[in-house]
C-alpha positions in Angstrom: 1.7 1.0 1.3 -0.1 3.7 3.2 -1.3 3.9 6.8 -5.0 3.2 7.0 -5.6 6.4 8.9 -4.9 8.4 5.6 -8.1 8.4 3.4 -7.4 7.6 -0.2 -8.6 10.2 -2.8 -12.4 10.0 -3.0 -12.9 7.8 0.0 -15.2 10.2 1.8 -16.3 12.0 -1.4 -16.6 9.8 -4.5 -17.2 12.8 -6.7 -13.7 14.1 -5.7 -11.9 11.0 -6.7 -9.0 11.2 -9.1 -8.4 8.6 -11.8 -6.1 6.6 -9.6 -7.3 7.2 -6.0 -4.8 4.6 -4.6 -1.9 6.9 -5.4 -3.1 9.4 -2.8 -2.7 12.3 -5.3 -4.9 14.5 -3.2 -2.5 14.3 -0.2 0.5 16.5 0.4 3.9 15.0 -0.3 4.8 15.4 3.4 1.7 13.3 4.5 2.5 10.6 2.0 6.2 10.5 3.1 5.3 10.2 6.8 2.5 7.7 6.4 3.7 5.5 3.6 6.4 3.0 2.9 7.7 1.3 -0.3 7.2 -2.4 0.1 9.2 -4.8 -2.2 8.0 -8.4 -2.4 10.7 -10.8 -3.6 9.4 -12.8 -6.5 10.7 -16.0 -4.8 8.6 -15.2 -1.7 5.4 -14.4 -3.5 3.1 -17.4 -4.1 0.6 -16.0 -6.6 -1.4 -19.3 -6.6 -1.7 -19.0 -2.8 -2.3 -15.3 -2.3 -3.5 -14.2 -5.7 -2.7 -10.9 -7.3 -2.5 -7.8 -5.1 -4.9 -5.0 -6.1 -5.0 -1.3 -5.3 -6.6 -0.4 -1.9 -6.4 -3.9 -0.5 -5.7 -4.0 3.2 -2.6 -6.1 3.8 -0.5 -7.1 6.8 3.1 -7.7 6.0 6.3 -8.8 7.8 9.7 -8.0 6.6 12.9 -6.1 7.1 13.6 -2.4 6.6 16.3 -2.2 4.0 16.6 1.6 3.6 15.3 4.7 5.2 16.6 7.5 3.1 15.0 9.1 1.2 12.1 6.7 1.5 11.4 3.8 3.8 11.9 0.5 1.8 10.6 -2.7 3.4 11.6 -6.0 2.0 8.5 -8.1 2.5 8.8 -11.7 3.8 5.1 -12.6 4.3 1.8 -11.1 3.2 -1.7 -11.5 4.6 -4.6 -10.0 2.8 -6.9 -8.6 5.5 -9.6 -7.2 3.2 -10.3 -6.5 -0.4 -12.6 -3.5 -1.1 -12.6 -4.4 -4.8 -14.9 -7.4 -4.1 
């Protein structure tokens, strides 16, 4: 997951998009590390029939517990709310 203040690759210039803009390949590693978090959703908690599949670049709001902070922040997700889906 990435902070919404960080534009994904090609967001402001579609011609400059990389093949997978949701991986923020155009950002420096330091930016990705400071503005991103690894979110793990436990299979038992995810109700696909209720929430549907997650897609790249969806805006989501999650609650959970931080499980690890070194070297990356890892968040064990308890709930997910899909706020917007730019793919629709």
